[in-house]
Legacy VTK file of the C-alpha trace (Angstrom):
# vtk DataFile Version 3.0
C-alpha trace
ASCII
DATASET POLYDATA
POINTS 366 float
153.070 -126.448 -238.923
151.499 -125.994 -235.505
147.771 -125.327 -235.416
145.882 -126.362 -232.300
148.603 -128.758 -231.173
150.802 -126.388 -229.164
153.191 -128.853 -227.540
156.363 -130.828 -228.189
155.406 -134.061 -226.375
153.506 -136.827 -228.197
153.344 -134.760 -231.354
153.343 -137.085 -234.390
153.700 -134.302 -236.965
156.661 -132.670 -235.197
158.345 -135.994 -234.433
158.068 -137.127 -238.065
159.386 -133.833 -239.391
162.424 -133.993 -237.128
163.065 -137.672 -237.882
162.850 -137.296 -241.662
164.572 -133.967 -242.317
167.893 -132.421 -241.390
166.334 -128.984 -240.858
162.842 -128.054 -239.714
160.803 -124.846 -239.737
158.585 -125.119 -236.622
155.975 -122.497 -237.411
152.631 -120.996 -236.421
150.585 -118.677 -238.613
148.070 -116.250 -237.163
145.322 -116.777 -239.711
143.620 -113.508 -240.638
140.382 -115.385 -241.288
140.287 -116.474 -237.642
141.459 -113.109 -236.335
138.594 -111.455 -238.219
135.968 -113.758 -236.698
133.758 -112.935 -233.713
135.482 -115.691 -231.730
138.847 -113.929 -231.659
138.220 -112.843 -228.086
140.618 -111.974 -225.237
140.113 -115.158 -223.187
140.902 -117.817 -225.809
143.314 -115.680 -227.808
145.239 -114.672 -224.683
145.466 -118.313 -223.604
146.728 -119.224 -227.081
149.421 -116.530 -226.925
150.641 -117.832 -223.576
150.685 -121.352 -225.005
152.673 -120.191 -228.025
155.198 -118.431 -225.781
155.617 -121.646 -223.808
155.954 -123.637 -227.039
158.648 -121.230 -228.232
160.540 -121.729 -224.952
160.317 -125.519 -225.316
161.538 -125.392 -228.908
164.431 -123.131 -227.941
165.520 -125.690 -225.364
165.570 -128.210 -228.220
167.625 -125.901 -230.430
165.071 -123.987 -232.499
162.689 -121.058 -232.103
159.050 -120.888 -233.081
158.657 -119.188 -236.454
155.702 -116.798 -236.390
153.822 -115.288 -239.309
150.479 -113.547 -239.856
148.251 -113.542 -242.931
146.437 -116.057 -245.094
147.307 -119.419 -243.546
147.890 -121.286 -246.813
149.878 -118.484 -248.433
152.097 -117.977 -245.387
152.650 -121.718 -244.945
153.810 -122.131 -248.540
155.908 -118.986 -248.206
157.726 -120.539 -245.267
158.223 -123.761 -247.197
159.781 -121.803 -250.057
161.985 -119.753 -247.727
163.280 -122.886 -246.035
163.629 -124.919 -249.243
161.170 -127.383 -247.730
159.464 -129.959 -249.917
157.217 -131.360 -247.174
154.748 -129.769 -244.739
153.888 -131.834 -241.657
150.614 -130.831 -239.981
148.010 -132.277 -237.621
144.531 -133.130 -238.882
141.469 -131.149 -237.833
137.755 -131.841 -238.108
135.859 -128.557 -238.438
134.633 -127.417 -241.842
137.002 -124.436 -241.643
140.000 -126.513 -240.558
139.494 -129.196 -243.182
138.850 -126.682 -245.952
142.024 -124.865 -245.006
144.024 -128.083 -245.116
142.488 -129.096 -248.437
143.428 -125.707 -249.919
146.960 -126.206 -248.661
147.180 -129.662 -250.253
145.957 -128.348 -253.620
148.221 -125.310 -253.742
151.214 -127.213 -252.370
150.899 -129.886 -255.055
151.049 -127.188 -257.719
154.501 -126.118 -256.488
155.843 -129.600 -255.767
155.351 -129.581 -251.986
153.895 -132.602 -250.199
151.505 -132.155 -247.258
151.412 -134.910 -244.675
148.523 -134.971 -242.185
148.823 -136.630 -238.781
146.617 -137.610 -235.824
146.975 -135.904 -232.476
143.809 -133.923 -231.756
141.888 -136.956 -230.437
142.605 -140.251 -228.695
141.082 -142.256 -231.551
141.138 -140.434 -234.915
137.733 -139.537 -236.403
136.658 -142.075 -238.998
138.522 -144.935 -237.330
135.324 -146.257 -235.742
132.450 -146.606 -238.196
129.202 -148.523 -237.576
127.880 -150.919 -240.163
125.657 -149.053 -242.579
126.802 -145.581 -241.562
129.691 -143.144 -241.797
129.824 -142.232 -238.076
128.358 -143.136 -234.702
125.289 -141.118 -233.769
124.789 -142.665 -230.300
127.446 -142.512 -227.599
127.109 -145.906 -225.895
127.976 -148.107 -228.906
130.727 -145.652 -229.830
132.159 -145.852 -226.309
132.027 -149.641 -226.450
134.072 -149.699 -229.662
136.367 -146.920 -228.451
137.331 -148.998 -225.410
138.117 -152.016 -227.609
140.193 -150.167 -230.186
144.006 -150.311 -229.885
145.547 -146.867 -229.528
148.613 -145.678 -231.367
151.857 -145.630 -229.429
152.898 -142.381 -227.744
155.543 -140.487 -229.701
158.745 -139.427 -227.959
159.639 -135.749 -227.704
162.464 -134.899 -230.146
165.842 -134.571 -228.498
166.872 -131.791 -230.849
165.232 -129.607 -233.479
167.610 -128.122 -236.073
166.133 -124.912 -237.534
166.419 -123.723 -241.119
168.953 -120.915 -240.923
167.374 -119.013 -243.819
164.043 -118.480 -242.035
163.869 -115.741 -239.369
161.659 -116.589 -236.429
159.723 -113.357 -235.981
158.120 -112.264 -232.712
154.870 -113.138 -231.033
152.386 -110.264 -231.103
150.836 -108.720 -228.032
147.245 -109.557 -227.197
146.239 -105.928 -227.875
147.524 -106.348 -231.437
145.149 -109.235 -232.057
141.919 -108.418 -230.240
140.256 -105.774 -228.058
139.019 -105.890 -224.492
140.146 -107.318 -221.148
140.489 -110.965 -220.247
138.527 -112.559 -217.436
140.382 -111.880 -214.168
140.788 -115.524 -213.113
141.433 -117.285 -216.414
143.899 -120.181 -216.278
147.403 -119.632 -217.690
148.211 -121.304 -220.994
151.057 -123.566 -222.076
152.299 -127.137 -222.120
154.500 -126.622 -219.060
151.571 -125.585 -216.851
149.398 -128.267 -218.430
151.778 -131.126 -217.709
152.246 -129.965 -214.133
148.475 -129.754 -213.665
147.922 -133.175 -215.237
150.493 -134.912 -213.053
149.306 -133.221 -209.877
145.628 -133.875 -210.514
146.102 -137.524 -211.486
148.150 -138.195 -208.354
145.961 -136.264 -205.908
142.402 -136.261 -207.260
141.789 -138.826 -210.005
140.733 -141.447 -207.456
137.747 -139.328 -206.387
136.691 -138.236 -209.850
133.918 -140.801 -210.351
132.184 -139.719 -207.139
132.796 -135.968 -207.283
132.887 -134.810 -210.911
129.224 -133.720 -210.788
129.700 -131.701 -207.581
129.217 -128.077 -208.656
130.610 -126.468 -205.509
133.349 -129.067 -205.065
135.324 -127.951 -208.122
136.607 -131.521 -208.407
137.119 -131.697 -212.173
140.586 -131.632 -213.729
140.235 -128.287 -215.576
142.388 -129.755 -218.326
139.895 -128.886 -221.077
141.615 -125.635 -222.203
144.899 -127.484 -222.557
143.236 -130.209 -224.599
141.478 -127.657 -226.800
144.715 -125.893 -227.724
146.720 -129.114 -227.840
149.012 -128.187 -224.945
148.351 -131.760 -223.880
148.017 -134.811 -226.078
144.577 -136.351 -225.399
146.136 -139.755 -225.880
148.781 -139.033 -223.248
146.063 -137.817 -220.871
144.120 -141.042 -221.430
147.234 -143.137 -220.868
148.081 -141.178 -217.714
144.688 -142.044 -216.240
145.477 -145.684 -216.966
144.032 -148.314 -214.709
144.177 -146.045 -211.663
141.077 -145.599 -209.476
138.829 -143.059 -211.185
140.585 -143.596 -214.491
137.692 -145.307 -216.233
135.239 -142.490 -215.437
137.785 -139.893 -216.548
138.554 -141.703 -219.800
134.842 -141.801 -220.519
134.869 -137.988 -220.684
137.742 -138.121 -223.173
135.633 -140.541 -225.184
132.757 -138.043 -225.190
135.198 -135.509 -226.635
136.221 -137.949 -229.395
132.560 -138.807 -230.004
131.588 -135.228 -230.766
134.692 -134.672 -232.890
133.871 -137.705 -235.044
130.343 -136.365 -235.507
131.679 -132.990 -236.639
134.145 -134.689 -238.985
131.285 -136.544 -240.656
128.730 -133.742 -240.400
130.536 -130.379 -240.453
127.191 -128.639 -240.950
126.176 -129.799 -237.450
128.336 -127.057 -235.968
125.525 -124.546 -236.444
122.611 -126.508 -237.948
120.418 -128.898 -235.955
121.993 -132.349 -235.913
118.584 -133.803 -235.033
115.972 -131.275 -236.235
112.912 -130.960 -234.003
111.077 -128.148 -235.742
111.754 -125.593 -233.000
110.528 -122.068 -233.618
112.494 -120.111 -231.055
111.239 -117.076 -229.156
112.932 -113.689 -229.541
113.551 -111.872 -226.249
116.702 -109.696 -226.236
116.196 -108.629 -222.613
115.899 -112.210 -221.351
118.937 -113.246 -223.383
121.012 -110.392 -221.963
119.884 -111.183 -218.407
121.022 -114.770 -218.961
124.365 -113.613 -220.350
125.001 -111.283 -217.426
123.863 -113.705 -214.702
120.841 -111.579 -213.758
117.983 -114.060 -214.191
117.123 -114.264 -210.494
117.756 -118.013 -210.406
120.799 -118.439 -208.133
122.398 -121.496 -209.759
121.996 -120.004 -213.254
123.417 -116.658 -212.222
126.308 -118.193 -210.297
127.295 -120.296 -213.323
127.087 -117.400 -215.756
129.150 -115.184 -213.459
131.752 -117.922 -213.150
131.979 -117.893 -216.945
132.570 -114.136 -216.942
135.150 -114.282 -214.178
137.100 -117.423 -215.120
136.423 -118.126 -218.794
135.324 -121.526 -217.512
132.193 -123.216 -216.257
131.660 -126.563 -214.552
130.361 -129.182 -216.985
127.102 -129.764 -215.087
126.539 -126.046 -214.768
126.867 -125.787 -218.536
124.024 -128.268 -218.902
121.870 -126.397 -216.380
122.272 -122.982 -217.992
121.821 -124.462 -221.479
118.623 -126.169 -220.381
117.377 -122.931 -218.825
118.028 -120.927 -221.991
116.498 -123.418 -224.408
113.710 -125.029 -222.383
112.640 -122.327 -219.920
113.314 -119.162 -221.904
112.889 -121.069 -225.197
115.688 -119.124 -226.873
117.819 -120.478 -229.702
120.683 -122.736 -228.608
122.949 -120.966 -231.112
122.733 -117.736 -229.078
124.019 -119.635 -226.056
126.701 -121.479 -228.025
128.051 -118.199 -229.443
128.205 -116.579 -226.006
130.108 -119.568 -224.633
132.613 -119.517 -227.495
133.291 -115.816 -226.902
134.246 -116.364 -223.246
135.315 -119.978 -222.776
139.024 -120.722 -222.918
138.130 -124.323 -223.808
135.515 -123.319 -226.397
135.847 -126.269 -228.749
133.392 -126.077 -231.662
132.482 -129.778 -231.621
132.089 -130.206 -227.881
130.502 -126.837 -227.225
127.949 -126.767 -230.016
127.004 -130.444 -229.983
126.647 -130.421 -226.212
124.328 -127.450 -226.611
122.297 -129.467 -229.085
122.311 -132.517 -226.809
120.853 -130.358 -224.022
LINES 1 367
366 0 1 2 3 4 5 6 7 8 9 10 11 12 13 14 15 16 17 18 19 20 21 22 23 24 25 26 27 28 29 30 31 32 33 34 35 36 37 38 39 40 41 42 43 44 45 46 47 48 49 50 51 52 53 54 55 56 57 58 59 60 61 62 63 64 65 66 67 68 69 70 71 72 73 74 75 76 77 78 79 80 81 82 83 84 85 86 87 88 89 90 91 92 93 94 95 96 97 98 99 100 101 102 103 104 105 106 107 108 109 110 111 112 113 114 115 116 117 118 119 120 121 122 123 124 125 126 127 128 129 130 131 132 133 134 135 136 137 138 139 140 141 142 143 144 145 146 147 148 149 150 151 152 153 154 155 156 157 158 159 160 161 162 163 164 165 166 167 168 169 170 171 172 173 174 175 176 177 178 179 180 181 182 183 184 185 186 187 188 189 190 191 192 193 194 195 196 197 198 199 200 201 202 203 204 205 206 207 208 209 210 211 212 213 214 215 216 217 218 219 220 221 222 223 224 225 226 227 228 229 230 231 232 233 234 235 236 237 238 239 240 241 242 243 244 245 246 247 248 249 250 251 252 253 254 255 256 257 258 259 260 261 262 263 264 265 266 267 268 269 270 271 272 273 274 275 276 277 278 279 280 281 282 283 284 285 286 287 288 289 290 291 292 293 294 295 296 297 298 299 300 301 302 303 304 305 306 307 308 309 310 311 312 313 314 315 316 317 318 319 320 321 322 323 324 325 326 327 328 329 330 331 332 333 334 335 336 337 338 339 340 341 342 343 344 345 346 347 348 349 350 351 352 353 354 355 356 357 358 359 360 361 362 363 364 365
């Protein structure tokens, strides 16, 4: 089952399924619970659809088509297993409360019908829970986590399957149109989705710009970051493969540090799923209520040029420079003294790379 791992390269769940079984049902389910949420918005959902179309093309080159269903994720997954006479479901792990609960429900219901669920790494470089401090269940401070992260051996990259043999009994279905999933237009300059674009961008950026990353990644106007975050969020790229690609090249250490930050927040969310929307470190804030100020911030009409430029970039591109995110978050929470959750929700509605762990915990860090 594909979830937010929309690729064929370095995909442990897919590789294991192909290696262990004569036929495979490579499938994606549009979960009605997610489609009904406020975060089913044109920017991320459109990017996901493009990534799924690219995944389907990659699978077809390997001999199979992506099987698409819509409904309750657990029910549809087990329905596909029954249709394909499958006794095993291979799926990547996730860390959010929703993702883990969904997987746990699948495990329970699958066991009742004699189906095994195998869960694999692939969303992070180092799986959450691998690094645990003495006397605690997760690292709460980045520096000691980063120190251990750098010392920890990584798993080996997994080869892309040479061939995927589909289950003949299971029809593939068709990808829906964006208008069938959500309402409204996408940002006009949002990046295109898919593993093919992602791998091309990764190779080009590493060869041409990685060497200057350490010196230029904080340059707002320079636009010198990789812009790989949407592809990492939807799993069009393996974070481990990205980390390996940076290697020992100039700029690689600074770039890997950002991947470590991503792992750091994901391991926090795995240990503390409530921290998605509740204060990880409560400070007793009693936030102001000012709908007009909040809307001016959202629209980029505060009168502060750097704030407004950043917020308008978000509207236009579904993206914002990492330092600009910190600036606008600081402005909302420390100058306007408005609740960080209002800012986090707005980001998740527009960002193509709106990862729950990184977005919401970065908001809290600010």
